[in-house]
C-alpha positions as CSV (number, residue, x, y, z in Angstrom):
1,X,112.1,14.6,-46.3
2,X,114.4,17.1,-45.5
3,X,112.2,19.6,-46.2
4,X,109.6,18.6,-44.1
5,X,112.0,18.6,-41.6
6,X,113.5,22.2,-42.0
7,X,109.6,23.3,-41.7
8,X,109.3,21.5,-38.4
9,X,112.1,23.3,-36.8
10,X,111.4,26.4,-38.3
11,X,107.9,26.6,-36.6
12,X,108.8,25.4,-33.5
13,X,111.5,28.2,-33.4
14,X,108.8,30.5,-34.0
15,X,106.8,28.5,-31.3
16,X,109.3,29.4,-28.5
17,X,110.3,32.6,-29.7
18,X,106.4,33.9,-29.3
19,X,104.4,31.6,-27.0
20,X,101.3,34.2,-26.9
21,X,100.7,32.8,-30.4
22,X,101.1,28.8,-30.0
23,X,97.7,27.9,-30.4
24,X,97.7,30.1,-33.8
25,X,100.8,28.0,-34.6
26,X,99.0,24.8,-34.0
27,X,96.4,25.2,-36.5
28,X,98.8,26.6,-39.0
29,X,100.8,23.3,-38.9
30,X,97.6,21.0,-38.8
31,X,97.0,23.0,-42.1
32,X,100.3,22.8,-44.1
33,X,99.7,19.0,-43.1
34,X,96.6,19.0,-44.9
35,X,98.2,20.5,-47.7
36,X,101.3,19.5,-48.4
37,X,100.8,15.5,-49.8
38,X,103.8,13.8,-48.2
39,X,102.2,14.8,-44.7
40,X,99.2,13.1,-44.7
41,X,98.2,9.6,-45.5
42,X,96.5,9.4,-49.2
43,X,92.6,9.3,-49.4
44,X,91.0,5.9,-48.1
45,X,89.3,4.4,-51.2
46,X,87.7,1.2,-50.4
47,X,87.8,-1.5,-53.0
48,X,88.8,-5.1,-53.7
49,X,92.0,-4.4,-55.0
50,X,93.3,-1.6,-52.7
51,X,93.6,-1.4,-48.9
52,X,93.8,1.8,-46.8
53,X,97.1,2.8,-45.4
54,X,98.0,4.2,-42.1
55,X,99.8,7.2,-41.6
56,X,103.4,6.7,-41.1
57,X,106.0,8.3,-38.7
58,X,106.5,11.4,-39.9
59,X,103.0,11.6,-40.3
60,X,102.0,11.0,-37.0
61,X,104.7,13.1,-35.4
62,X,103.5,16.2,-37.9
63,X,100.0,15.6,-36.7
64,X,100.8,15.0,-32.5
65,X,102.7,18.1,-32.6
66,X,100.5,20.2,-34.3
67,X,97.5,18.7,-32.0
68,X,99.3,18.9,-28.8
69,X,100.8,22.7,-29.8
70,X,96.9,23.7,-30.1
71,X,95.7,22.2,-27.1
72,X,98.7,24.2,-25.4
73,X,97.9,27.5,-26.4
74,X,94.1,27.1,-25.7
75,X,94.7,25.9,-22.5
76,X,96.7,29.0,-22.4
77,X,94.1,31.2,-23.5
78,X,91.0,30.1,-22.2
79,X,92.3,30.6,-18.5
80,X,93.9,33.8,-18.7
81,X,91.2,35.7,-21.3
82,X,88.6,36.4,-18.6
83,X,91.1,37.3,-15.9
84,X,93.0,39.8,-18.4
85,X,89.2,40.7,-19.3
86,X,88.0,42.1,-16.1
87,X,91.5,44.0,-15.5
88,X,90.1,46.5,-18.4
89,X,86.9,47.6,-16.1
90,X,86.9,49.2,-13.0
91,X,85.0,47.3,-10.2
92,X,84.5,50.7,-8.3
93,X,83.2,52.5,-10.8
94,X,79.2,51.6,-11.6
95,X,79.3,52.6,-14.9
96,X,82.4,50.7,-15.8
97,X,80.8,47.6,-13.7
98,X,77.9,47.7,-16.0
99,X,80.1,47.9,-19.0
100,X,82.3,44.7,-17.4
101,X,78.6,42.9,-17.2
102,X,77.6,43.4,-20.6
103,X,81.2,42.6,-22.0
104,X,80.8,39.1,-20.5
105,X,77.6,38.5,-22.1
106,X,78.8,39.4,-25.3
107,X,82.2,37.0,-24.8
108,X,80.1,34.3,-23.8
109,X,78.0,34.8,-26.8
110,X,80.6,35.0,-29.3
111,X,82.4,32.0,-27.5
112,X,79.0,29.7,-28.2
113,X,78.7,31.3,-31.6
114,X,82.3,30.5,-32.6
115,X,81.8,26.6,-31.4
116,X,78.5,26.6,-33.4
117,X,80.3,27.6,-36.4
118,X,83.3,25.3,-35.9
119,X,81.1,22.1,-35.5
120,X,78.8,22.9,-38.0
121,X,80.2,25.4,-41.1
122,X,83.6,24.4,-40.4
123,X,83.3,20.6,-40.8
124,X,80.6,21.0,-43.7
125,X,83.8,23.0,-45.7
126,X,86.2,20.3,-44.5
127,X,84.0,17.3,-45.4
128,X,83.0,18.7,-49.1
129,X,85.3,21.1,-50.0
130,X,88.6,19.7,-48.5
131,X,90.1,19.9,-45.0
132,X,92.7,22.5,-45.9
133,X,90.0,25.0,-46.6
134,X,88.3,24.1,-43.1
135,X,91.8,24.9,-41.2
136,X,92.7,27.6,-43.5
137,X,89.9,29.6,-42.6
138,X,90.4,29.3,-39.2
139,X,94.2,30.0,-39.5
140,X,93.1,33.0,-40.8
141,X,90.5,34.1,-38.4
142,X,92.9,33.5,-35.8
143,X,95.4,35.6,-37.8
144,X,92.6,38.5,-38.2
145,X,92.1,38.3,-34.1
146,X,95.7,38.5,-33.2
147,X,96.1,41.5,-35.6
148,X,93.2,42.9,-33.8
149,X,94.8,42.1,-30.5
150,X,97.9,43.7,-31.0
151,X,96.8,46.4,-32.9
152,X,94.9,47.7,-29.6
153,X,97.7,46.6,-27.1
154,X,98.6,50.8,-26.4
155,X,94.9,50.8,-25.0
156,X,94.8,48.0,-22.2
157,X,95.5,48.7,-18.7
158,X,97.5,46.6,-16.6
159,X,97.5,46.3,-13.2
160,X,100.3,45.5,-11.3
161,X,100.8,43.3,-8.8
162,X,103.1,44.1,-5.8
163,X,104.9,41.2,-3.9
164,X,104.3,37.6,-4.5
165,X,101.3,36.8,-6.5
166,X,100.3,33.5,-4.8
167,X,100.6,36.1,-1.4
168,X,98.4,39.0,-2.9
169,X,95.8,36.4,-4.1
170,X,95.7,34.2,-0.9
171,X,95.4,38.0,1.1
172,X,92.8,39.5,-1.3
173,X,90.1,37.0,-1.8
174,X,88.0,39.5,-4.0
175,X,90.5,40.1,-6.7
């Protein structure tokens, strides 16, 4: 039990030190909970002699931490990615304006493709091979995406806001 508490504390420390990777940490905790047998209830085999065991408090705590962390990360990611993406294009340049439209078409396409893959391929893998494989593939995909994001940070455009953000947004409705 102390080892599991140690893993949870380590992940919480990483979580608070690096808020941009919050979703990655949630899915990683979920993956670890499917690999370590004491972090999930045993597989339910229904027969006359055995009853299904419910999850204990520690298992539920790990599950809820993983799910809430993932939800928090996705909420922060989804709300900021489109705004940050528009900052990469110059509205005054017609060529870049066309590129921005093309970017958002591909962006929506890949979001939809990722959703389709998650609800078909990953669910199939989880049901037929194992949950840890499905979650592990998700963690690896997020790690690759994170590495691509971090490797290209020098090329990003950052728009500086002058003054207070809410006043700037209220006085510039087309921003």
